N, C-alpha and C positions, 0 to 999 in steps of 0.2 A: 552569647547563646541564646538569650532571651528574645533577641531582635529578629530572629529566623522564623520563617514563616511556618504555620501548622496544619496537617491535613489529618483528620480520621480516616483510619483505615479499617476495614475487616479483619479479623484475624487471620481468616483463610488467604488473605492477599500476601502473606508473609509466608514465603518458601524458600529454604537454604539459603539465608542471609540476602534474599532478593526481594523487593516490594512490586508485585505485579500492579500495575496503577490499571485505574479504569478509564476508560475515554474522557468521562467528566472529570478526573483527576487531572489527566494529562491537560485537559484544556485549561482547567484552573490554575494549574502550575505554569505553563506557558503562555497561555493568552493573557490570562488575567493578573498574574503575578509577575509575569516577564523572567521567569526562571529559565536557565539555559542548561545545558547539558555541564555537568561537574558542578553546579551551584548546591549548596546544601540547605536542607529544611528538616524539619522534625515532624515524623510519622507519629502518632498515638492511635493505639487500637481501642480506645475507650474503655478499657478495661482494667488501668492502672500503668501501662507500659507505653515509654516512650523510647525512639530511636531516634539518633543522629542520621540523615541519610541523605545521598548524594543523587541527583536527578541523572539518569541515563536513558533517555528518549522515552520508551515506552515503559520502563522499570525504573528502580531507584536501588540503589546499592546501599545495605546498612552499614553504618561505619562503627556504631557503638550504642549500647543502651545507655539510655540515661536515667538519672533519679530523680523523681519529681515529688515533691513535698508540697500539696498544694490544698490537699483535702482537709476537710474538717475531721476531729475525732470522734465525730458522732455522725450515724447514717440517718438523714431527714428524708422522711415520707410525706410529700404534700397531697392531702385529699383535699382536692378544691372543686365546687360546684361551678360547672361550665356556665361562663358569662356569655352575653350576646355577641352575635357577629364575629369579627377576626380576632376580639380581644384577647383571647386566650393565647393568641402566638405571642405576646409580650409577655405574659404571665411566665411561658415556658423560657422564653430568652432570659428574662432578667432573674429568675429563681435558679437558672441552670448557673449564672454567674455567681449567684449567691451562695453556691454549694449544695443545693439541693440533691438527693441521692436518686429518688424515685416520685415520679409525679401520678397521681391517680385521679383522673377526671370524674367526676361523679355528675349522674342525673339526679338533682333532688325534686322536691315537690314542686317548686318555684323555676325549675330550669326551663327556659325558652329555647336552647340549641339543641337539636337532633342532628350530631354531627356524622359526616359519610367517612368512609373509609379514607379516603385520601386526605381528610384533615388530620388522621393519625398518621399518616405518612409525611405530611407535612410538620407537624409538632415533633416528631422525631428528627427530622432534618434539621430543625430550628436548634433542637438540644445539641446536636452534634456541632451545628457552627458556633454557638455561644461556648460550647466546652472549648473548642479551638480557640477561639479568641481570648476566652478568660483565662487559658493556660489551666484547664482542670486536667486531671489525670484522669477521671472518668467520665464517660458521657452518661446523663440520668437516662434511668429507665421510665418511657412513657406507657402506660398502660393503657389498654383499650378502655373506653367509658363504661361504665356499668351504673347500676341503679343505687341510691346510697346506701340502703340496708345490705345490699350484696356486699358493697365494699366495705362495710363495718363487720359483717361475718368474716371475710378474707382475711383483711387486716387483723383482725382479734385473734384470728387461729394461728397467723404467721407469727404475731408478736409475742404470744405466750411463751414461746422458747427463748426469749432475750429479755434483756434487761432494759425496758420501754418506759417511754412517757407518752401519753397520749392525749392529746388536747383537742377542743373543739371551739373556735372562736366564735363568740355571739356578741353584736353591736347592743343588744339591749338586755337590761337584767343587771342585778348586783354581783357581779363576777369578778373574781380578783385579777388584776393585769398579768398577762403572760410573762411579764419580766420576773414576777416575784414568784412566779410557779416553778421557774426551770430549775433543776438540779444539775449541777456538774460535778456529780459523784459516782464515776463509773458506768454511767448509761451508754448503752451501746447504740440506741436508737431513739429516734422520736417521731411520732405520727402527729401532724397538724393539721386540724380541717378548717377550711374557710367556706362561707357559704355564697348562694346566689344573690341576685338583685331582689331586695325584699327581706333578705335573710332566712334562716332556718325556721321551719315550722316547730311549734310545740313539742309534737309528735316524734320529729327528727332528732329534737336535743335528748328527750326522754330515752330514745332508741340508742343514741351515742354514750349516754350515762350509762344505761344497762350494759353496752359493751366495753366498758372500762375508760370512756374519755372523760376528762374532767374540763367542765365550761370555762372557759377565760374570756377576758377582756383585752382589746387592744387599745383601750383608751378612751376617753368621754365623746369621741367624735364618731361618727358614724361613717364608716368607710366604704368606695365603692367595691364591688366585687373584684375588680381587678388590682385595686391597692392592697385590700386586706391579706392576701399572698405574701407581698412583697414586705410590708411590714412586719408580718409575723417570722418570714425567714431572715429578715434583717436581725429583729433581736434574738432569735437563735444562734445565727452566725456568729454574731458579735459577742454572745456568751460563751460559745464553745471554741472560737478562734485562739490559737495559740502562738 
């Protein structure tokens, strides 16, 4: 079963036991994967449901639901200052593989990228592809980029209703290492923020602390803006993996 190909579908595509495939999905299954009518694959809706399915030309027949237990037992929101160029593509891909539930790109004082709407569509497509590849039950939510202070207010209001840990990673300063701060005792969610090239400004750190974030270190070395999110997610997922 694990060797079957997987595709992400929208919940609206599932109708009365049939999956109405898009032209792109038909092309991918038939032209790229070389599947034929009658061949089986796994359809996932990105919201926790998988189905064993059988290709039938422009649609697929649902054969049975599948149980998937690949998710972490904590919801991780990654608040990440956008790096230069297309580097964020790899952040989305790798952190999806590591189990992130939500990625909130932010524009910090030192952010150099001003992303277009097409970038957001691309990031969401990359997340869906990475979720398929890594056999995730859920496709991470990719939020629209907003100013860092706006993200702090939004996250703070949302997390107040759940049992949450909130951290901001800072490469300079005498802060405790993240791995010594993580608590694995009934937490429902974790929010982790990583900074841009050049790091967070002093004001941004102060605002994060005021919003309930604990400053933490990822080690003695200064990490690149695209490396820090991966290190942070690796530490968290290792701590909460069952």
